[in-house]
N, C-alpha and C positions, 0 to 999 in steps of 0.2 A: 670222149677227153679231146679238145681241141686247145692245145696250149700255143700262143704263137707269140707270145711277149716275154721275155726273161725274167719280168715279174711275176707271169704266171706260173712260167718252170719252178720257179725260187718258191714261192707259195705253195705249189703241189710238191714239193720236194719237203719241206719245211711242215708239212701237213702228213705226209702219208710213209716218210724214211725214217728209221730208227739207226741209232747205233746198238751196238752188242749189251752196254749196260743199260740201256731202255728197254730193248730187246728180251733181255732175259726178266726183267721185274715184268712186263708184260707178259711173259709166259708163266711166270711164277714158279721161275728155275733158278737155284745160284748159278754158279760158276762152271761148276764141274759136269752138273746137269743140263746147263746151256750146250756146253762144249760137246758131250756126249749126242745130244742131239743134232749139232754139226755134223760131229764127227760120219752119225748113222744115215746124214742126210735128209733130214726130217726138215731142217731148217739150214734154207740155200743164201745166201747173199746175195740181193737185188744187184748191185754195184760193186764191185771191187776196185779201188783206185792205188795205183803203185806197180811196181815190176817186179818186184822181190816178193816172195811168201815171206810169212812172217809178220811182227807188228809193226814194220812200216807200211804193210798194207792196209789203207781203209776199208772196211766193210760196212756199206750197209744195210738193213733189210728192211722187207717189204711189211710196215705196220698191219696189214690185211693180212699176208701170210703168217705172222709173228702170232694173230689173235686168233686165226682158223687152227695154228696148233695147238694152242692152248687150251681150246675147247675139247680138242682130241686127247688130250691129255688130262684134262681135271678128273673126268671121270673114272680112269684106269688109278688114279692118286686116290680116289675116296674108296675105292675096290680094293686096294691095296693096305686100306687102314682095318 
């Protein structure tokens, strides 16, 4: 990956970074389930923007990380039913 222009960086970010709502949907989890995965450090933000913890901090997740986690969780969900 060789990103040299702002346009290339923006295109990469739009294709690879997702917010919490999008990440929750990709992972197939509700709000509480996604919060639990974050607390257990199964899913970590790729980037956090803001100088205070809490809702004023913007967190973006790497889409491929969330997709990988979803694949791991899916078999456990099926076996639990």
